[in-house]
Residue frames relative to the residue before (quaternion, step in Angstrom):
aa qw qx qy qz dx dy dz
M 1.0000 0.0000 0.0000 0.0000 0.00 0.00 0.00
S 0.1486 -0.7908 0.5937 0.0042 3.52 -1.31 0.68
Q 0.5336 -0.6334 0.4506 0.3332 3.50 -1.10 0.92
F 0.6648 0.5216 -0.3472 0.4068 3.70 1.07 -0.23
W 0.4637 0.6909 -0.4218 0.3600 3.53 1.31 -0.02
S 0.4765 -0.5822 0.5692 0.3315 3.57 -1.23 0.71
A 0.6190 -0.5611 0.4152 0.3601 3.58 -1.25 0.56
V 0.6376 0.5065 -0.3928 0.4274 3.58 0.81 -0.44
V 0.5924 0.5894 -0.4012 0.3751 3.74 0.91 -0.51
H 0.6427 0.5771 -0.3578 0.3547 3.53 0.89 -0.87
G 0.7644 0.3835 -0.2152 0.4715 3.57 1.08 -0.71
L 0.4601 0.7067 -0.4286 0.3242 3.60 1.23 0.14
K 0.1623 -0.7613 0.6218 0.0861 3.51 -1.22 0.90
P 0.2945 -0.8271 0.4466 0.1722 3.59 0.42 1.31
Y 0.5048 -0.6048 0.5181 0.3332 3.54 -1.17 0.38
S 0.2951 -0.7850 0.5188 0.1658 3.51 -0.96 0.86
P 0.2198 -0.8047 0.5208 0.1816 3.62 -0.19 1.03
G 0.6329 -0.5425 0.3950 0.3861 3.45 -1.34 0.28
E 0.6079 -0.5813 0.3893 0.3755 3.46 -1.06 0.72
Q 0.1692 -0.7200 0.6693 0.0708 3.55 -1.22 0.93
P 0.1093 -0.8670 0.4812 0.0700 3.60 0.40 1.13
R 0.4501 -0.7046 0.4924 0.2420 3.65 -1.10 0.62
L 0.4990 0.6552 -0.4118 0.3900 3.56 1.36 -0.26
T 0.3904 -0.7100 0.5628 0.1631 3.34 -1.34 0.59
Q 0.7937 0.3026 -0.2080 0.4850 3.63 -1.18 0.30
L 0.3896 0.7096 -0.4659 0.3572 3.57 1.20 0.83
I 0.2901 -0.6621 0.6391 0.2628 3.62 -1.17 0.49
K 0.1399 -0.8413 0.5220 0.0085 3.62 -0.07 1.21
L 0.1137 0.7723 -0.5986 0.1798 3.72 -0.28 1.42
N 0.5095 0.6791 -0.4156 0.3263 3.67 0.89 0.68
T 0.8201 0.2949 -0.1836 0.4547 3.67 0.96 -0.33
N 0.5672 -0.6822 0.3538 0.2960 3.49 1.19 0.68
E 0.3181 0.7405 -0.5063 0.3069 3.52 1.30 0.63
N 0.5876 -0.5666 0.4862 0.3120 3.52 -1.39 0.43
P 0.2956 -0.7982 0.4678 0.2381 3.73 -0.44 0.78
Y 0.6783 0.4727 -0.2959 0.4785 3.50 1.19 0.04
P 0.5902 -0.5899 0.4130 0.3649 3.58 -1.08 0.46
P 0.5331 -0.6392 0.3954 0.3885 3.70 -0.94 0.38
S 0.7637 -0.3767 0.2691 0.4499 3.48 -1.22 0.05
P 0.5069 -0.6362 0.4437 0.3760 3.75 -0.83 0.62
Q 0.5812 0.5875 -0.3630 0.4305 3.54 1.22 -0.51
V 0.5966 0.5428 -0.3702 0.4609 3.57 1.10 -0.35
V 0.6985 0.4596 -0.3002 0.4590 3.50 0.81 -0.82
A 0.6060 0.5428 -0.3034 0.4961 3.51 1.18 -0.74
A 0.6672 0.4780 -0.3135 0.4775 3.69 0.83 -0.69
I 0.6340 0.5213 -0.3179 0.4745 3.51 1.00 -0.86
R 0.6888 0.4454 -0.3097 0.4809 3.65 0.73 -0.87
A 0.6314 0.5276 -0.3441 0.4522 3.64 0.89 -0.67
A 0.6919 0.4930 -0.2712 0.4523 3.50 0.99 -0.87
L 0.6266 0.5017 -0.3209 0.5027 3.48 1.17 -0.74
G 0.2295 -0.7810 0.5556 0.1695 3.73 0.70 -0.81
E 0.7371 -0.4845 0.2507 0.3989 3.56 -1.22 0.24
E 0.7763 0.3746 -0.1072 0.4955 3.34 1.19 -1.13
G 0.3972 -0.7687 0.4180 0.2768 3.43 1.39 -0.34
A 0.2650 0.8271 -0.4564 0.1935 3.50 1.39 0.47
I 0.5547 0.6212 -0.4097 0.3723 3.59 1.18 -0.45
L 0.6088 0.5961 -0.3352 0.4021 3.63 1.23 -0.70
A 0.5759 0.5558 -0.3793 0.4643 3.69 1.28 -0.17
R 0.7485 0.3880 -0.2383 0.4821 3.58 1.15 -0.32
Y 0.5457 -0.6163 0.4431 0.3551 3.61 -1.05 0.66
P 0.4767 -0.6866 0.4597 0.3000 3.56 -1.04 0.64
D 0.6647 -0.4309 0.3802 0.4774 3.64 -1.20 -0.06
P 0.3755 -0.7604 0.4977 0.1820 3.55 -0.72 1.06
V 0.6832 0.4713 -0.2457 0.5008 3.53 1.34 -0.43
G 0.3295 -0.7770 0.4950 0.2064 3.54 1.07 -0.54
D 0.1038 0.8695 -0.4781 0.0672 3.45 1.20 0.80
K 0.6923 0.5089 -0.2364 0.4538 3.56 0.85 -0.97
L 0.6077 0.5402 -0.2974 0.5005 3.47 1.26 -0.53
K 0.6531 0.5282 -0.2785 0.4657 3.41 1.02 -1.11
A 0.6416 0.5223 -0.3188 0.4624 3.62 1.11 -0.91
A 0.5869 0.5300 -0.3441 0.5062 3.64 1.05 -0.63
I 0.6621 0.4598 -0.3489 0.4780 3.73 0.66 -0.85
I 0.6368 0.5516 -0.3335 0.4230 3.54 0.85 -0.93
R 0.6254 0.5385 -0.3019 0.4773 3.63 0.99 -1.18
F 0.7200 0.4707 -0.2851 0.4228 3.61 0.60 -1.17
Y 0.7507 0.3016 -0.2134 0.5477 3.61 1.02 -0.59
A 0.1541 0.8486 -0.4977 0.0924 3.57 1.04 0.64
P 0.6034 0.5384 -0.4052 0.4265 3.75 0.98 -0.44
R 0.7114 0.3140 -0.2006 0.5959 3.55 1.29 -0.56
P 0.3495 -0.7966 0.4615 0.1737 3.54 -0.05 1.31
L 0.0196 0.8081 -0.5873 0.0411 3.62 -0.60 1.09
R 0.2654 -0.6975 0.6391 0.1861 3.64 -1.30 0.64
P 0.6722 -0.4821 0.4150 0.3788 3.47 -1.44 0.37
Q 0.6400 0.5452 -0.3180 0.4383 3.59 0.99 -0.81
Q 0.6754 0.4662 -0.2976 0.4878 3.68 1.21 -0.21
I 0.7168 0.4272 -0.2575 0.4872 3.56 1.17 0.08
F 0.0955 -0.7286 0.6767 0.0461 3.56 -1.12 0.89
V 0.1930 -0.7744 0.5989 0.0664 3.47 -1.23 0.96
G 0.0783 0.8335 -0.5445 0.0518 3.66 -0.97 0.62
N 0.6092 -0.5755 0.4140 0.3553 3.40 -1.32 0.37
S 0.7976 -0.0604 -0.0450 0.5984 3.47 0.15 1.58
S 0.5088 -0.6020 0.5075 0.3480 3.62 -1.26 0.49
D 0.5863 0.5528 -0.4214 0.4160 3.59 1.06 -0.23
E 0.6536 0.4370 -0.3396 0.5162 3.69 0.94 -0.63
V 0.6017 0.5250 -0.4089 0.4417 3.65 0.90 -0.47
L 0.6627 0.5004 -0.3056 0.4659 3.54 0.96 -0.85
S 0.6023 0.5743 -0.3458 0.4334 3.44 1.03 -0.77
T 0.6413 0.5149 -0.2501 0.5109 3.49 1.07 -0.98
V 0.6436 0.5302 -0.3088 0.4575 3.63 0.85 -0.68
F 0.6341 0.5244 -0.2772 0.4960 3.57 1.04 -0.98
Q 0.6810 0.4249 -0.2992 0.5159 3.65 0.86 -0.80
A 0.8030 0.3630 -0.2314 0.4121 3.65 0.53 -0.82
L 0.8152 0.2900 -0.1518 0.4778 3.69 1.07 -0.39
F 0.7630 0.4299 -0.1891 0.4441 3.51 1.18 -0.46
R 0.5501 0.6041 -0.4265 0.3881 3.62 1.32 0.09
H 0.3030 0.7371 -0.5511 0.2472 3.58 0.17 1.25
S 0.6424 -0.5516 0.3648 0.3872 3.57 -1.26 0.24
R 0.6537 0.4503 -0.3315 0.5099 3.75 1.08 -0.31
P 0.5658 -0.6583 0.3744 0.3260 3.56 -1.04 0.64
L 0.4519 -0.6130 0.5737 0.3016 3.64 -1.29 0.57
L 0.2012 -0.7637 0.5980 0.1370 3.44 -1.03 0.91
F 0.1732 0.7390 -0.6438 0.0968 3.55 -1.24 0.78
P 0.6431 -0.5964 0.3227 0.3560 3.67 -1.02 0.66
D 0.5548 -0.6384 0.4104 0.3408 3.53 -1.01 0.69
V 0.7137 0.2543 -0.2290 0.6112 3.64 1.07 -0.43
T 0.3575 0.7168 -0.5179 0.3004 3.56 -0.28 1.16
Y 0.7578 -0.3246 0.2670 0.4991 3.55 -1.39 -0.33
S 0.4074 -0.7612 0.4627 0.2014 3.66 -0.55 1.28
F 0.5250 0.6198 -0.4367 0.3867 3.65 1.15 -0.04
Y 0.5948 0.6340 -0.3724 0.3250 3.57 1.03 -0.56
P 0.6565 0.4463 -0.3335 0.5085 3.69 0.98 -0.61
S 0.6097 0.5551 -0.3740 0.4246 3.66 1.06 -0.50
Y 0.6258 0.5371 -0.3002 0.4794 3.50 1.13 -0.78
C 0.6450 0.5245 -0.2881 0.4751 3.56 1.06 -0.89
G 0.5914 0.5427 -0.3033 0.5135 3.55 1.08 -0.75
L 0.7034 0.4950 -0.2779 0.4276 3.54 0.63 -0.99
Y 0.8109 0.2704 -0.1185 0.5053 3.52 0.77 -1.12
D 0.5428 -0.6372 0.4377 0.3284 3.68 1.12 0.45
I 0.4317 0.6815 -0.4878 0.3334 3.67 0.84 0.77
T 0.3749 -0.6944 0.5805 0.2006 3.54 -0.92 1.19
Y 0.0033 0.8037 -0.5948 0.0158 3.57 -1.03 0.67
E 0.1622 -0.7611 0.6154 0.1253 3.48 -1.46 0.27
Q 0.3139 -0.7438 0.5577 0.1927 3.63 -0.74 1.00
V 0.2196 -0.7629 0.5988 0.1060 3.43 -0.94 0.87
P 0.4572 -0.7190 0.4403 0.2831 3.67 -0.35 1.12
V 0.3099 -0.7011 0.5949 0.2420 3.48 -1.11 0.69
D 0.6518 -0.5488 0.3443 0.3943 3.65 -1.10 0.15
E 0.6786 -0.4985 0.2839 0.4587 3.63 -0.98 0.19
D 0.6797 0.4008 -0.3130 0.5287 3.51 1.20 -0.42
F 0.5443 -0.6503 0.3579 0.3908 3.69 1.13 0.52
S 0.3587 0.7334 -0.4879 0.3090 3.65 1.10 0.75
I 0.3612 -0.6927 0.5585 0.2789 3.61 -0.87 0.52
R 0.2087 -0.7953 0.5553 0.1250 3.63 -0.63 1.08
V 0.5172 -0.6793 0.4575 0.2484 3.56 -0.61 1.24
E 0.6426 0.5841 -0.2749 0.4127 3.50 0.90 -1.26
D 0.6900 0.5180 -0.3016 0.4057 3.57 0.82 -0.97
Y 0.6929 0.4509 -0.3242 0.4599 3.54 1.32 -0.05
Q 0.5487 0.6684 -0.3467 0.3634 3.50 1.33 -0.16
G 0.8272 0.1735 -0.1807 0.5030 3.52 -0.73 1.05
K 0.5266 0.5967 -0.4444 0.4112 3.55 1.23 0.29
A 0.3962 -0.6437 0.6114 0.2343 3.60 -0.95 1.16
N 0.1299 0.8074 -0.5667 0.1009 3.43 -0.89 0.97
G 0.3981 -0.6960 0.5171 0.2994 3.64 -1.16 -0.01
G 0.8071 -0.1454 0.0711 0.5678 3.50 1.26 0.42
I 0.1619 -0.7833 0.5879 0.1210 3.75 -0.97 0.40
I 0.0780 0.7685 -0.6346 0.0247 3.65 -1.05 0.70
F 0.0868 0.7643 -0.6308 0.1026 3.38 -1.14 0.86
P 0.4344 -0.6565 0.5501 0.2788 3.68 -1.17 0.46
N 0.0338 0.7634 -0.6450 -0.0054 3.42 -1.19 0.75
P 0.3982 -0.2798 -0.8119 0.3223 1.49 -0.87 2.32
N 0.5029 -0.6440 0.4672 0.3379 3.53 -1.06 0.61
A 0.2383 -0.7473 0.6071 0.1275 3.44 -1.54 0.36
P 0.5750 -0.1333 -0.8047 -0.0637 1.54 -1.98 1.56
S 0.4477 0.7453 -0.4094 0.2766 3.63 1.27 0.04
G 0.3477 -0.7239 0.5134 0.3024 3.64 1.06 -0.70
R 0.5046 0.6401 -0.4739 0.3334 3.73 1.02 -0.16
A 0.1844 -0.7753 0.6009 0.0621 3.61 -1.15 0.76
L 0.3807 -0.6887 0.5765 0.2201 3.52 -1.29 0.59
P 0.3961 -0.6907 0.5021 0.3375 3.57 -0.81 0.54
I 0.6742 -0.5397 0.3127 0.3955 3.66 -1.16 0.47
S 0.6034 0.5162 -0.4048 0.4533 3.62 0.99 -0.45
D 0.6098 0.4951 -0.3768 0.4909 3.88 0.92 -0.38
I 0.6813 0.4902 -0.3176 0.4412 3.48 0.77 -0.81
E 0.5979 0.5499 -0.3498 0.4666 3.50 1.15 -0.70
R 0.6836 0.5197 -0.3101 0.4080 3.50 0.92 -0.93
I 0.5870 0.5791 -0.3266 0.4620 3.53 1.22 -0.52
V 0.7160 0.4469 -0.2188 0.4897 3.38 0.83 -1.27
S 0.6886 0.4831 -0.3244 0.4327 3.66 0.82 -0.60
A 0.6591 0.5163 -0.2969 0.4593 3.44 1.23 -0.68
H 0.7616 0.3053 -0.1555 0.5501 3.71 1.19 -0.26
P 0.0312 0.8536 -0.5176 0.0499 3.57 0.72 1.14
Q 0.6970 0.4760 -0.3072 0.4396 3.60 1.23 -0.23
S 0.6518 0.4533 -0.2741 0.5428 3.40 1.51 -0.03
V 0.4315 -0.6250 0.5601 0.3309 3.62 -1.35 0.43
V 0.1191 -0.7353 0.6662 0.0369 3.57 -1.05 0.87
V 0.1657 -0.7833 0.5991 0.0024 3.39 -0.78 1.52
V 0.1044 -0.7697 0.6236 0.0882 3.57 -0.92 0.84
D 0.2313 -0.7955 0.5527 0.0908 3.58 -0.53 1.27
E 0.0818 -0.8368 0.5413 0.0085 3.73 -0.01 1.36
A 0.1292 0.8120 -0.5670 0.0499 3.75 0.57 0.69
Y 0.7896 0.3052 -0.1174 0.5192 3.49 1.11 -0.72
V 0.3510 0.8004 -0.4500 0.1834 3.61 1.35 0.01
D 0.6515 0.5919 -0.3085 0.3607 3.60 1.10 -0.71
F 0.6796 0.4753 -0.2697 0.4893 3.66 1.33 -0.19
G 0.8797 -0.1225 -0.0168 0.4591 3.55 1.06 0.86
A 0.7033 0.3806 -0.3008 0.5197 3.41 1.31 -0.26
D 0.5522 -0.6290 0.4644 0.2895 3.50 -1.36 0.10
T 0.4219 -0.7213 0.4868 0.2542 3.63 -0.76 0.88
A 0.3874 -0.7498 0.5075 0.1738 3.42 -1.19 0.83
I 0.3205 0.7766 -0.4823 0.2482 3.47 1.34 0.26
G 0.5414 0.6042 -0.3726 0.4505 3.76 1.05 -0.54
L 0.6556 0.5126 -0.3325 0.4437 3.64 0.87 -0.89
T 0.6458 0.5868 -0.3827 0.3035 3.66 0.81 -0.75
H 0.5653 0.5870 -0.3869 0.4315 3.56 1.35 -0.06
R 0.7288 0.4104 -0.2182 0.5029 3.55 1.29 -0.47
Y 0.7797 0.3052 -0.1466 0.5267 3.45 1.19 -0.63
P 0.3199 -0.7786 0.5120 0.1712 3.71 -0.23 1.21
N 0.6802 0.4821 -0.2880 0.4712 3.72 1.19 -0.40
L 0.5993 0.5532 -0.3930 0.4247 3.64 1.12 0.16
L 0.0274 -0.7214 0.6918 0.0156 3.57 -1.15 0.75
V 0.1409 -0.7712 0.6183 0.0558 3.48 -1.00 0.96
V 0.1513 -0.7860 0.5968 0.0556 3.68 -0.70 1.02
Q 0.0172 -0.7684 0.6393 -0.0242 3.62 -1.01 0.86
T 0.1992 -0.7661 0.6013 0.1089 3.48 -1.49 0.31
L 0.4144 -0.7178 0.5026 0.2457 3.55 -1.18 0.44
S 0.4543 0.7520 -0.3829 0.2856 3.37 1.39 -0.09
K 0.7494 0.4154 -0.2197 0.4664 3.53 0.96 -0.77
S 0.8093 0.2884 -0.1734 0.4814 3.59 0.23 -1.23
R 0.7229 0.3997 -0.2762 0.4912 3.72 1.10 -0.37
A 0.3512 -0.7682 0.4417 0.3024 3.63 1.50 0.08
L 0.4475 0.6795 -0.4444 0.3748 3.57 0.88 1.05
A 0.1430 0.8036 -0.5588 0.1467 3.64 1.21 0.69
G 0.7371 0.4608 -0.2571 0.4223 3.74 0.90 -0.74
L 0.6365 0.5177 -0.3116 0.4793 3.44 1.39 -0.10
R 0.2635 -0.8169 0.4836 0.1713 3.70 1.29 -0.29
V 0.4311 0.6889 -0.5028 0.2945 3.51 0.12 1.29
G 0.0454 0.7986 -0.5913 0.1026 3.53 -0.66 1.03
F 0.1030 -0.7893 0.6029 0.0538 3.55 -1.28 0.31
A 0.2414 -0.7208 0.6320 0.1510 3.65 -1.29 0.40
V 0.0872 -0.7570 0.6444 0.0637 3.68 -1.14 0.71
G 0.2645 0.7392 -0.5683 0.2463 3.56 -0.88 1.01
H 0.7566 -0.3559 0.2871 0.4674 3.58 -1.37 -0.12
P 0.5841 -0.5802 0.4094 0.3931 3.64 -0.99 0.70
D 0.6214 0.5342 -0.3933 0.4168 3.66 0.86 -0.51
L 0.6098 0.5400 -0.3289 0.4778 3.66 1.03 -0.76
I 0.7033 0.4694 -0.2741 0.4582 3.50 0.84 -1.14
E 0.6448 0.4958 -0.3948 0.4272 3.61 0.86 -0.61
A 0.6291 0.4974 -0.3860 0.4558 3.66 0.98 -0.57
L 0.5951 0.5499 -0.3708 0.4538 3.66 0.96 -0.39
E 0.6774 0.4879 -0.2626 0.4839 3.49 0.99 -1.12
R 0.6572 0.5131 -0.3220 0.4484 3.67 0.93 -0.54
V 0.6222 0.4828 -0.2898 0.5439 3.57 1.19 -0.65
K 0.6793 0.4956 -0.3245 0.4332 3.62 0.77 -0.82
N 0.7409 0.4069 -0.2572 0.4683 3.58 1.01 -0.76
C 0.5489 0.5592 -0.4242 0.4540 3.42 1.28 0.48
F 0.7990 0.2468 -0.1608 0.5243 3.58 1.33 -0.20
N 0.7923 -0.0999 0.0556 0.5993 3.59 1.26 -0.31
S 0.2849 -0.7874 0.5371 0.1018 3.50 -0.35 1.32
Y 0.7830 0.3174 -0.1712 0.5068 3.64 1.04 -0.59
L 0.0604 -0.8636 0.5005 0.0109 3.63 0.34 1.23
L 0.7837 0.2235 -0.1047 0.5701 3.53 1.12 -0.62
D 0.4622 -0.7050 0.4996 0.1994 3.45 -0.97 1.24
H 0.6939 -0.4827 0.3228 0.4258 3.56 -1.31 0.09
L 0.6469 0.5547 -0.2733 0.4462 3.57 1.09 -0.90
A 0.6427 0.4792 -0.3030 0.5152 3.59 1.04 -0.86
L 0.7007 0.4589 -0.3354 0.4312 3.54 0.65 -0.77
A 0.6291 0.4921 -0.3381 0.4977 3.63 1.01 -0.64
G 0.7288 0.4540 -0.2865 0.4249 3.64 0.66 -0.92
A 0.6619 0.4780 -0.3356 0.4699 3.60 0.97 -0.61
A 0.5712 0.5770 -0.3545 0.4638 3.61 1.02 -0.58
A 0.6873 0.4724 -0.2445 0.4947 3.57 0.95 -1.05
A 0.6419 0.4908 -0.3560 0.4694 3.61 0.91 -0.68
L 0.6504 0.4789 -0.3433 0.4793 3.70 0.82 -0.79
D 0.6810 0.4926 -0.3143 0.4414 3.67 0.80 -0.67
D 0.7045 0.4405 -0.2874 0.4765 3.67 1.03 -0.45
V 0.1755 -0.8502 0.4962 -0.0123 3.40 0.48 1.54
A 0.6536 0.5621 -0.3065 0.4036 3.46 0.88 -0.93
W 0.6226 0.5186 -0.2857 0.5117 3.53 1.19 -1.02
F 0.6410 0.5626 -0.2951 0.4307 3.63 0.80 -0.98
E 0.6853 0.4668 -0.2529 0.4986 3.61 0.85 -1.01
Q 0.7388 0.4396 -0.2764 0.4296 3.50 0.73 -0.79
N 0.6157 0.5348 -0.3160 0.4848 3.55 1.27 -0.65
R 0.6867 0.4782 -0.3008 0.4575 3.67 0.77 -0.87
Q 0.6212 0.5401 -0.3423 0.4531 3.51 1.05 -0.75
K 0.6528 0.5340 -0.3198 0.4317 3.58 0.93 -0.82
I 0.6440 0.4931 -0.3002 0.5020 3.63 1.16 -0.79
I 0.6341 0.5476 -0.3303 0.4347 3.57 0.92 -0.89
M 0.6490 0.5134 -0.2745 0.4898 3.62 1.00 -1.01
S 0.6928 0.4469 -0.2882 0.4870 3.63 0.94 -0.88
R 0.5848 0.5509 -0.3452 0.4852 3.64 1.09 -0.49
E 0.7171 0.4378 -0.2786 0.4652 3.57 0.71 -0.88
D 0.6414 0.5020 -0.3104 0.4901 3.63 1.11 -0.68
L 0.6969 0.4454 -0.3165 0.4645 3.59 0.86 -0.72
S 0.5968 0.5218 -0.4082 0.4527 3.62 1.05 -0.47
V 0.6364 0.4784 -0.3720 0.4772 3.75 0.84 -0.68
R 0.7108 0.4706 -0.3140 0.4180 3.57 0.62 -0.91
L 0.6228 0.4805 -0.3575 0.5035 3.73 1.07 -0.44
G 0.5806 0.5889 -0.3428 0.4457 3.56 1.08 -0.70
E 0.6911 0.4814 -0.2694 0.4670 3.55 0.99 -0.88
L 0.6572 0.4508 -0.3147 0.5156 3.59 1.31 -0.29
G 0.6347 -0.5611 0.3279 0.4181 3.65 1.27 0.29
F 0.4982 0.6267 -0.4736 0.3670 3.61 1.06 0.25
Q 0.3412 -0.6724 0.6183 0.2217 3.49 -1.29 0.74
V 0.0845 -0.8279 0.5543 0.0156 3.59 -0.49 1.18
I 0.3569 -0.7188 0.5369 0.2599 3.61 -0.80 1.00
P 0.5230 -0.6199 0.4579 0.3640 3.64 -0.93 0.80
S 0.0903 -0.8249 0.5578 0.0165 3.63 -0.77 1.01
Q 0.1470 -0.7451 0.6457 0.0791 3.40 -1.35 0.68
A 0.5521 0.5405 -0.4063 0.4878 3.53 1.14 0.70
N 0.5964 -0.5753 0.4253 0.3641 3.39 -1.44 -0.23
F 0.6204 0.3954 -0.3187 0.5977 3.49 1.17 0.98
I 0.2399 -0.7237 0.6331 0.1342 3.50 -1.42 0.39
F 0.2977 -0.7014 0.6324 0.1396 3.61 -1.25 0.74
A 0.0814 0.8230 -0.5526 0.1032 3.59 -0.52 1.05
H 0.1103 -0.7784 0.6179 0.0130 3.45 -1.29 0.75
H 0.1633 -0.7799 0.5972 0.0916 3.48 -0.90 0.85
P 0.4759 -0.7311 0.4146 0.2591 3.69 -0.52 1.20
D 0.7586 0.4147 -0.1811 0.4687 3.53 1.10 -0.77
H 0.7764 0.3066 -0.1532 0.5289 3.58 1.15 -0.13
A 0.4866 -0.6663 0.4944 0.2735 3.64 -0.82 1.13
A 0.4948 -0.6973 0.4426 0.2704 3.60 -0.85 0.97
E 0.6416 0.5000 -0.3282 0.4802 3.51 1.12 -0.80
T 0.6383 0.5284 -0.3297 0.4524 3.60 0.97 -0.58
L 0.6247 0.5362 -0.2961 0.4843 3.60 1.21 -0.86
A 0.6656 0.4977 -0.3077 0.4632 3.55 0.96 -0.95
Q 0.6434 0.5075 -0.3190 0.4761 3.69 1.06 -0.65
Q 0.6431 0.5179 -0.3044 0.4749 3.52 0.96 -0.89
L 0.6533 0.4798 -0.3269 0.4859 3.66 0.98 -0.76
R 0.5876 0.5568 -0.3592 0.4644 3.61 1.02 -0.75
E 0.6632 0.5199 -0.3208 0.4324 3.54 0.82 -0.84
R 0.6880 0.4103 -0.2080 0.5613 3.66 1.38 -0.41
R 0.5172 -0.7182 0.3554 0.3006 3.40 1.52 0.47
I 0.5435 0.5125 -0.4288 0.5079 3.43 1.11 0.94
I 0.1753 -0.8110 0.5576 0.0258 3.63 -0.63 1.31
V 0.0070 -0.7419 0.6700 -0.0274 3.57 -0.93 1.07
R 0.4914 -0.6525 0.4923 0.3006 3.64 -1.31 0.13
H 0.1219 -0.7574 0.6415 0.0019 3.41 -0.97 1.11
F 0.1280 -0.7464 0.6441 0.1081 3.90 -0.80 0.86
K 0.2651 -0.7365 0.5954 0.1811 3.52 -1.16 0.74
Q 0.3920 0.7336 -0.4798 0.2792 3.62 1.05 0.31
P 0.5628 -0.5736 0.4148 0.4269 3.75 -0.97 0.48
R 0.8012 0.2687 -0.3224 0.4265 3.40 -1.45 0.82
I 0.7880 0.2689 -0.1886 0.5207 3.72 1.02 -0.38
D 0.4651 0.7091 -0.4570 0.2685 3.54 1.12 -0.07
G 0.6310 0.5075 -0.3575 0.4653 3.70 1.18 -0.07
Y 0.6355 0.5582 -0.2953 0.4443 3.63 1.33 -0.11
L 0.2235 -0.6866 0.6629 0.1977 3.67 -1.32 0.30
R 0.1898 -0.7416 0.6195 0.1735 3.49 -1.15 0.66
I 0.1452 -0.8520 0.5031 0.0019 3.48 -0.45 1.12
S 0.2437 -0.7856 0.5338 0.1961 3.68 -0.32 0.89
I 0.5400 -0.6318 0.4712 0.2952 3.55 -1.13 0.75
G 0.0610 -0.7978 0.5961 0.0666 3.55 -0.65 1.07
T 0.7369 -0.3123 0.2855 0.5271 3.63 -1.25 -0.46
P 0.6731 -0.4698 0.3505 0.4510 3.69 -1.20 0.33
E 0.6501 0.5504 -0.3065 0.4249 3.58 1.03 -0.82
E 0.6775 0.4800 -0.2785 0.4827 3.51 1.06 -0.98
C 0.6252 0.5245 -0.3205 0.4809 3.62 1.06 -0.73
A 0.6110 0.5131 -0.3335 0.5021 3.65 1.04 -0.67
A 0.7231 0.4285 -0.3198 0.4372 3.59 0.66 -0.77
L 0.5583 0.5569 -0.3902 0.4752 3.60 1.20 -0.52
V 0.6534 0.4916 -0.3149 0.4819 3.73 0.86 -0.99
D 0.6291 0.5460 -0.3406 0.4360 3.58 0.80 -0.76
A 0.7004 0.4952 -0.2375 0.4559 3.48 0.88 -1.01
L 0.6749 0.4850 -0.2842 0.4780 3.44 1.02 -0.84
Q 0.5867 0.5620 -0.3513 0.4654 3.55 1.17 -0.57
Q 0.6251 0.4954 -0.3351 0.5015 3.67 1.11 -0.76
I 0.7200 0.4649 -0.2961 0.4217 3.61 0.81 -0.81
V 0.7889 0.3633 -0.1887 0.4582 3.52 0.71 -0.99
G 0.4126 -0.7647 0.4000 0.2915 3.60 1.49 -0.31
């Protein structure tokens, strides 16, 4: 602590990101990264934008991100979108941070699940937002009825949820949105491309719905940091107003070029996500054969518990074998491991290691 800190800093409980180890020759299955390189078109677009001398880096990038918005519109062409319905930012985390500032600072509490993305309480602490955590079911399902009739200053949840990987059908999302017309409902779709349905189509009918996505997972661009939100122009205007009060240039030239190329390479996107889905289903079966209880997942990770072995001990024993997975010490989930889906070879090595450990 320091006498120079602002008062708000003393009470903050910062988000704890997944470990990014410096060791080499690791099987890294702890941060839900894509195990494959991005589309070759992304690399080509970045090189083209940079040019031979990199002169573009001396100039500020497009503060609006028009070319990226155009690529988002092309990708979702069956659902007609306009640029005024899209906000782009430096990762979905920064987009979400802007959402919390612009749309959730009300006198009534923000609602979100008690087992969910642990950044949400951190944002609430930073922006002085009161919140109420709504318990998920014993199987980690979000119960729609638990949100009905609750006075609130907004609702947010991931779909699929994290760290469980469970997803709500669009019909349940619509029930939540339609039941709270006076509140903003934010659906955080970081993992939607691995088996769930996007709620973007609902934004045309519900002005209180905002959908947030990222290119970190299904486009293998975690290192480029690109996210976006889709919703009614009034919601997007609020995000733009907040953004332009702290940084008008959220995305740099290279991120804008690479992200647009990633969205345009639909063939690579489909092939990549199908490989991860197939590996997820295979890994779930193989862990089940080792006695693990695996939560059905529609994300690029699985959430697994072994009734005879402590999750923290399993994580440590895997680490000794140079395999890193994620263990959370929070109540209700400290008995589980969250395992990102790797390549087939990485998943096979994980299963072999666990077979040695659990017998």
